[in-house]
Structures are given as structure tokens and as C-alpha cells.
N, C-alpha and C positions, 0 to 999 in steps of 0.2 A: 605749509608755510607759503605765504604769497611771495613769489620771487620776481614780480614784475612792477614793483612799486617805483623804481627809478625811471621807468618809461614815461611817467607823468612829470618827472623833474627835468626841466629843459636844460639845466646845467650839467646833468650827469650824462655827458656825451664823450666822444673820443677826444675832442679838443680839451675838455676839462681834465681828463685822465692824463693826456700828454703833458699839460702844464704841471701836474703833480709829479710826473716822472722827471721832468726837467729840474724841478725844485729838489727832488730827492737825490738825484745824481749830478748835482751841480759841480761836484769835485771831480767828476769823470772828464776825460778828454773827449773831444769830438762828438758832442751830442748832436744827433741828427734825427729828424722825424720824416716819415714817409719818403724814404730813399732806397735805391737799389744798391746797397753795399754788396749784397750777394746775388744769387741768380733770381730771387724773388724779393718783392718789396718788403722792407722792414718798417713797422710802425714806429719803432723807437730803437736807436742804436747808440751805444756809447762804448768807450774803452776805459777800463778801470786804471787807477794809478799804478797798478802792478803790470799793466799791459795786456790784460785779457779782455776780449770783446764780448759784449752781451747784446742779445736781440730780445725785444719785448713786443709781443703782439697784444694790441688793445682790442678788447671785445666788449660790446655793450648789449648783445643779445645772444641767446643760446644758439639760435640758428646760425649766426655768424661764427660762433665758436666751433660748432660741429663742421661747418663748411671749410674751416681752415685746414682740416686734416686731409682734404683733397689735394693740397699742395704737395709737390714732390719733395720739399725740404724735410717733411716729417719722416719720410722713408729714409732719407739720408741721415737724419738725426738718429733714427733707430739703429741703422746699420753701424754707424761709427760708435755710438754709445755701447753697442754690444761687443766692441772690440775689433771690428773689421778695420783694415787699413785703407780699403778702397770701396767705392760705391759701385754697385752693379745696377744698371738700368736697362730695361728692354725697350726697343724701338726699331726704327728703320733707318737704314743708311744707304746712300747712293754712292757708287764708286765706278771708276772706269772699268769697262769689260776687260781690257788688256792689262790692267794693273796686276802685278805679280801678287801671289797669295803666300803668306807665311804659314807653314804647316807645323811649326814647332815653337809657337809663341809661349814664353814662360812668364812673362810679366816682370815687374821690378823686384818682387819679392822672391823670384826664382822658383816658386811652387808649381807653376804650370797652370793652365786653364784647360779643363777637360769636360766632356759630357758623358753621362752614363748611358750606354746602350746595351741592353740585355745583360746587365751586370758587369760589362767591360768598359774600361775608360777609352775614349777616343778623343784625340786632340782636335780642338775646333779650328776651323779655317779662319784666318785673320788677314784681311786686306792690308798690304804693307803701305809704306809711305805715310801720308797724312792721316790715313784711316787705321793706323796701327792699333788704336785703342778699341776698335770694334771687333767683335767676334761674331761671325755670321752663323746663323742657325738654319740648316737646311739649304736647299739649292736656290741661288738667286734667280730672280726673273729679270728679263731685259726691259729696260725703260726706253732704250733707244739702241741704235747700232753701236754707240760708244759707251753707254752707261747701263749699269744693272742695279736693281734694288734688292736688298735682302733684309729680312728680319734679323735683328742683331742684338747683342748684349754689349753695352758700352761699360768699360771698366775705367775708373778714373779716381784720382785722389782729390777730394773736394776741398773747397774753402768754406768753412762753416764758423759760426760764432762759437766761443768757448762755452757760453751758457745761454739758455733760452727760457723765457718766462711768458706767462699770460698775465695781463693786468685787466681786472674786471671789476664792475661794481660789486659791492659786498653781497656775498651769498648767491651771486649769479651762477657760479660754477662750484661744485663741491670738490674737495681735495681728491676724492676717489676717481674723478673724471680726468685728472691730469696724468699724462704718461710719465713713465719713470725718468725720462731725459729732461723733463721741464720743471719749472717752478711756477708758483702762483702768488700773485699779489691781489689783495682786496683794496679797493678804494672806497672809503666811507663817504657819507653825505657831506661831512664837514671838511673833506679833503685830506684825510689822514690815510697814509699807506701802511697796510699791514702785511707782513710776510706770513702767508699761510703754509707754503711749502717751499723750502729752499731749493733752488735749481742746482743740480749737480753739474760737475764738469762733463760736457760731452766729449771733450778732448782737451789737452793742455798745450797744444802747439800754438805759438803766437805767430799768426800770419802777418806778413808785411802788406798793409792796406794803403801804403803811402800814395801810390799812383791813383788808386780809386778815390781816396779822400781829396786829393789835389784837384781832380776833375770836378768833384762836387763843389768845393770851395770856389773854384774859378767860375763855375756856372753861377753860383750865388752872388759873387762879386760883380759879374757882368750884368746880372738881372738888377741888382741894386743900382748900378751906374746908369742903366737905362731908365729906371724909375725916377732917379734924381734929375736926370736930364729932362724928362717929360714934365716933372714938377716945376723946374725952373722956367720952362717955356710957357707954362700956364700962368706964371706970375704976371 
């Protein structure tokens, strides 16, 4: 099967698919394109009439689709969809050398955070204060006289969309390539949207995104105001 026919069609691009999504979900609240509602940019975002948030990634090439899985959000989707309450990320954290260390961190769920050493559980060391969510692994190295750097695990409760989809030109991606936590839309040459795989709920918690959305709408209003002022001056 030839799966690259759309590359010769100038209209089958991200902008075209975005317009189809806006038309399809015109009854949803707060439709936004190419915005940072979450930690990483969303190609399309909207909230259903029942209050659930959805994010849609638009892909027009297979390479772009595959590259999307390098984003950290997919690891978050997997963890929460599997039933975890918290996201676990590895990284580095810098903290004050004299900062007290909590030795009995148990987390919000009260289960405790441990590491297995020779079959025995050992409580991880956690810097207190503003770094309470980091669990250091191994001995920290000094960054300066007052600071230290340690490889760490960060544990936090994320803000994620309730549902996540991919929207692609028809037959670009097969249903077998879509992860369990995601859905798939096909966009046809005529502009029709087909549901190939329904997106399941990653979670059903309704997050309050009011402050984030207000910031976005204020930015849009100020941008429009500046554009109108510039247009009037050019008359």
C-alpha cells in the first residue's frame, strides 16, 4: 500500500487537519490550537460539555508520529493509565548542602518510598522543604560550598488531559501502532473525520484549568488589540 500520497496534496497539512478538528468539536468549550495547557505543547485542546479535557496530536508524517513518543508526557500517560496515582521521573536536583534531610518520607498515600538493596528495603533520603518531592539516589556531589547535586527521582501528581488522541491523514498510521491509552482519528481527503480507535479515559479527574486558560485568553486579547491598533495607524 502506498502511504505517502498525501505528501503531494498541499492541503493535507497540519492547518487543514486543525480546521477539521475545530469544526468537529465546535460544541466543546475552550478550543485552542498550539498552546501549552500542560507541560508540553498541545496541537489541539478542548473541554467537552461534561467537563473532560482532551488533547489531540496532529501528525502528517510517520517520522513525526514516531518522534512524538520521545516526549515525557507519553511516559506520564502510561503510568497514570496503568493505575498509578503519581508520576515517577528520574533526573537531577540541586539543593542546599545544609538543608535537612527527611529520612522517613512516606508520601501522600502513606505507602512509603523505598529502594531494594540486596533484597532489603531501605528508606530513600529526601531533601526537606521545597525539595520534599525529590528522592535522592546515592551520595550527592557538591556543586559549590553551599549546594549539592544528586541524581534523584521526582514523585508528583500530574495534570493531564482525560483523553488523548492522534489525528492523521487516512491510513498514515495503523491502529496497531496506537498505544492503549490513546485514540486515533483519520482525516480523509474530503475533510471527513473518522474514529478509528476510541480514546479511553486516562483518568477521570476534572482539573481546574481556569487560571491557565485565563492567561491564554488574556494574551490573545492583548495580541488582537495590538494588531487592531497597528491596522488603524496604517489607514
